N, C-alpha and C positions, 0 to 999 in steps of 0.2 A: 534528506530525512534527518541526518544527525552529523556529528563531527567527531574529530579526535585531534590530539595535539602533536601528531607526528608529521612527516614530510610535507614540503611545500606543494606537492602535487594535489594535496587535499584542500587547497585554498577555497575552491568553490564549495566544497562540502562544508567547510567551516561557515561560510556565508549562509548556507542552507539552514544550519542549526540556529544561527543567530536570528535569522528571519522567523524560523518556526517558534522560537522562544519569546519573541516580542509580544507585549500585551496586545490582545485582540482589539480591533476597532470596528468589528462588525456588529450586527444587530443582536440584541438580547432575545431571550425566549419570548415568543408571542403566543397568544391563545389560538387554538385551532379554529379555523373558520370554514366556510363552505368550500369544498374542494373545487379546483379548476375543472373545466370540461376535459373529458378524456378524448383520446384519439387513437386510431388504429396504428400501432407501431410494433415492430418485432422486439422491442426492448421496453423495459418497465419505465413508467413515468411517475415521478413524485408529485403529488398534488398539494401536500402541505408538510411543513417541518415542525417538529417539537424539539425545543432546545433545553439543555441542562448545563448548569455551571456550578460555581462554588456555593451559591445560595441553595443549591439542591443537594449539596453534600459532597461534591467533587473536591479533592484536596488541592487542586490546581486548575486554573483555566486553560492550561496547556495540555492537550491530549495528543499523544503521539501515535497510539495504536488502538484498535478495537477488534474484538473477536467474540463471536457467539459460539459457544461450545455445544456438543451434541446433546447435553442435558438441558439445553435451553437458556443457560446463564449467559449474560452479557458481561464481558471483561474489558476493562480499559487500562491501558498503560499510559500513565501521566508523567508530568514533570516532578511529581511528588508522591509517587507510589503506585501500587496496583489496586484497582477497584473492581468490585463485582456489583452488578445491579440486582437487588433482591426482587422477588416476584411482586412485592407491593410497590416497587418503584424506588425504594431507598437504596443508597449506595453504601456498601461496606468496604473500607479501605485498609490496605496493609502497607507498611513502610519498613524502613531499615530496623526499627525497634522490634519488628516481628520476625526479622531474619532475612528480609530482602537485601540483596547484595548492594544495590544502589537505588536511590529514589527515582531516577529517570529510566523508565521502561520504554524501550524503543520499538519492540516487536514481541509478538506472542505466538505460540503454536501449541496445539493440543496433541497429546499422544493418543491416537485413535484406539489403541489397545487398552490402556490403563486409565485414560481420562486425565493424566497428569498434565499440568500446564508448565510450559517452558518459556522463560522470559529472557529476552535479550536486553541487557542493561549497559550503562556506561562503565560498569565495574564488574564484569563477569557475567556468567550465565546462571540463572536461578531456576530451580525446579520447585513447583508448588504442588505438593501431594499430601492428601489427608490433613490439610490445614497447616502443614509444616513446610518450611523452605530448606532446600539444600543448595549450597553455593558452589559453583565450579569456577576456578580461576586458573591463571597460568601456574601459579606456585603450588596450589593444592591438588591439581588434577591433570595439567598438561594442555589446557585450553590454549589455542594459538596466541590469542591476545585478549586482554581484559575488556577492550572496547568492542562490544558485540552489537552489530546493526540488525541482523536478521537471524531467524532460527526456524527450522522445520524438522518434523519427525517423520522419517520415511523408512518403512520396513525394518523397524527395530534399531534404527540408527538416528541419533540426534545430530543434525547438521547445523553448525554455527558459522555465520558469515561475520568475520572479524576484521580488524585493522591489520592483522598479521597473517592473513590467509583464511582458508576454510577448514574448520575442524569437524571431523566425523567421530562422534562418541558412540561406541558400540555398547548398547545397554547390557548385553549378556556378559561380555568380557570386561566391561567397565574400563575401557581403554580408548585413547584418542589416536587418530591418524590425522596428520596435518597435510594439507594440499596448498602449495603456494607456487611462486615463480621458479622454485628450485626443482620441483618434481612434476610439474604439469606444463601445459601450454600457456598458462597465465604469464603476462608480462608485468603485472602489478600484483602485490600481495593483498591489496585492500578490497575486500568483498563486502557487498552491500546486502545481497538478497539471495535466497535459496527457493527453488521451486521443484516439486516432484513432477517428472514427466512419465511417459509410459516406459518403465524399465530404466530410465535414466534420471539424472539429477542435473538441474540447470543452476549455474552459479552466475549471479550478476556481479561483474567485476568492474571496479573503478578504473577508467581509462583502458579497460581490457575487453570491452564488449560483453559477450555471453560465452561461457564455457559449458559445454555439455560433457557430462561424465557418466560412463557406464560402469557401475560398481562391480558387475559380474566379470567383465573383461579387463577392467582397469584402464580403459582407453579414455582419451580426452579429445575433444574437438572444439575449436574456437570459431565463433561467429563474430566477425569484425566489420567495422564501417569500411566499405570498399573505397571511398574517396579519401578517408583519413582526415577529413576536415570537420571539426566539431562546431564551427560557426555557421557553415552553409551546407545545405544538402545538394551536392552536385550530381548525384546519381540516385534519384528516388526509386523506391521499390526494388533495390538490388541487394539489400542487406540491412543490418542494423543502422538506424538513422545516425548514430554516433557511438563512439566507444565508451562514453561516460554513462554507465548504467546506474540508475537509482533504484530500480526494482525489476524483478521478473515474476511472471505468474503464468500458470499453465492449466488448461482444462480442455477436454474434448478435442484434442489434436491441435490446439492453437497455443502457441507461445507468444506472450506479450512482453515487450521491453519498454519500461518507462525510463526517460532520461530528463536532463535539464535543458534539452534542445529538441524535444519532439518525442513521438511515439512510433514504435515498430511492432509489426505482427508477422509471425512466421507460421505458415500452415505446414505442419510436419508431414502431412499425408501427401500434399501436392508439392512440397519443397519450394514454396513461393513466399516472397516477402511483400509487405505493404508498409509504407511509411507515411506519417502525417506530421505536418508542421503548422504552427500558428499562422494565421492570415491567409495562407494558401489553401487551407482545408478547414473543416469545422472545429478542429482542435481548439479549445478555449485558451490554452496557454502551452508554450513549449516547456515550461518549468513544472515538471511532473514529479511529485514527491514519491508516490507509490502507485502500483496498479494492482487491482483485485480482479480475478477472473472467475466467472461462473458460466458454465456451458461455453458458448461461443461469444459471450458478451464480456466486455471489460469495463470496469469502473476506474476512473482516473482521478486521483487526488492532486490538485494543482494549487499554485499560488494565487489563482484568480477564480477559484470555485471548483466545481466538480463536473466531470463529463461521464456519460455512459454511451457505449457504442458497440455495434456488432461489426463495425468496419464499413457499413453502408449507411445506416441511419445513425443520427446523433441526437442526444439531448444534453444541453449544457445548463448548469445552474450557477448563477452568479449573484453577488450582492452589489447593488448599485450604490452611488455616492450618497443616497438618502437612506441606506439601510434596507431597501426593499428587495425582495426576492424576484429575480427575473429568470424565466425559462426561455431558452432558445432551442427550437426543434428544427432539425435538418432531415429532409426526406429526399431520396434520389429524384432528380429531375424537377424539383419544386423549389419555390422561393422559401427561404427560412421563415419560420413562424415564431413570433415573439409573444410571450404572455407575462404579465406582471402578476406575481403571486401575492397573497395576503399574509404569507409567512416567508421566512428566509433562513438560509444556513446561519448558524451561530457566528460564523466568520468566513470570509472568502479564502483564507489560507487554510486549505484542507490538507491534512497530513496522512490520513489513511481512511479506507472505506471497507466495510463488510456488508455484503448483501446476499439475499436469497430471492425466492420468487414472490415474497410477501412484503419485504421491508428492506430498508438500507440504513446503516448507521455510519455517521461521518465524524471522524476525529478532526478537530480544528485547533487553531492556536488560541481560540477564545471559547472553548467549551465543546460539548457533544451535541450532535444533531441526529434526530430520528426522522427518516423520510418515509412517509406513508404513501403507498402506491395507489394509482388510479385503478379502478376495475377495468379489465379488458373490454374492448368494444370493437365492433366492425364498422362503426359509422363515424367517419371523420367529422370534425367540427370546423366551423368557420372562425377564424381568428385573424388578428391584425398581421399584416406582412409588410413591415416598414422597409 
């Protein structure tokens, strides 16, 4: 998802940011056309994409994160500031001149109690409240590190995943507590992602798998790749696919881990793992930038497009060499179904996704895409099966 300038163990992470910041080569915005045929699936299907770029008011074609807040506003973290999409469709943007700590906004989280927006940037953590920014850094507040990859607000505490450990900022006491390799089961201090579980907090750790923390008891538990090999999956469905975690997400008892070498899912109620890797499963790419969970469904932002799955059925969205959108649908016990769309993602390098039951938004390296869902139906359709 991003990078930083410290230890060599971060080499792959550096490559990730370089790729994500390259100019996009995908298709530009296309006019909406007749939606594709719908099909009965337990997961949503995008029938068309609407794309937005600099010509529409974005300050950069590189979009790192996307979030729709409870008031219905759509927020974007870009390579050149924070943006909000106004009801009429225009974008209003904020930058360092407005008080933002750094122009590159890597992740965002909403405080469910106050509606404040917390922003993970390459130079500290920023809070956007009442139209004003407040900046938190190592020197002015005790933030573990100024390179912040992820942020989450959980039960009155702001959790920041940084290059120097995970920081927990207690909003009432206005104080930080730092978690790293010195006081937890982490073997590495570099944290990429935070997710709230049922009474616990999940930390996505670079080269350290997933760390589960119970704030009430203070306990920590590590989930590690059982075979210890990040290039080959030697023991499928036995634990995290690899220790290099790019993102974690949780909902409805399911914990998802995205990595640069595949996808993992942990059912916390059954204590069972499932793993997927490219070519051996429907996963569109092993290189997954982030994962977004809604219910028991996961949306995957990869370097070759986007996937959505409930672990059984899959829908993949890619951009072919001619800039056309292609949908690949996988159902259990059936041959894959391929559809050519009349619209496509703005770019095949997808950095983040936000979705609900009605729509999906895709942050890419060449703009923002809006996915319009098909209406549900119980009647499957006939399509090509190459």
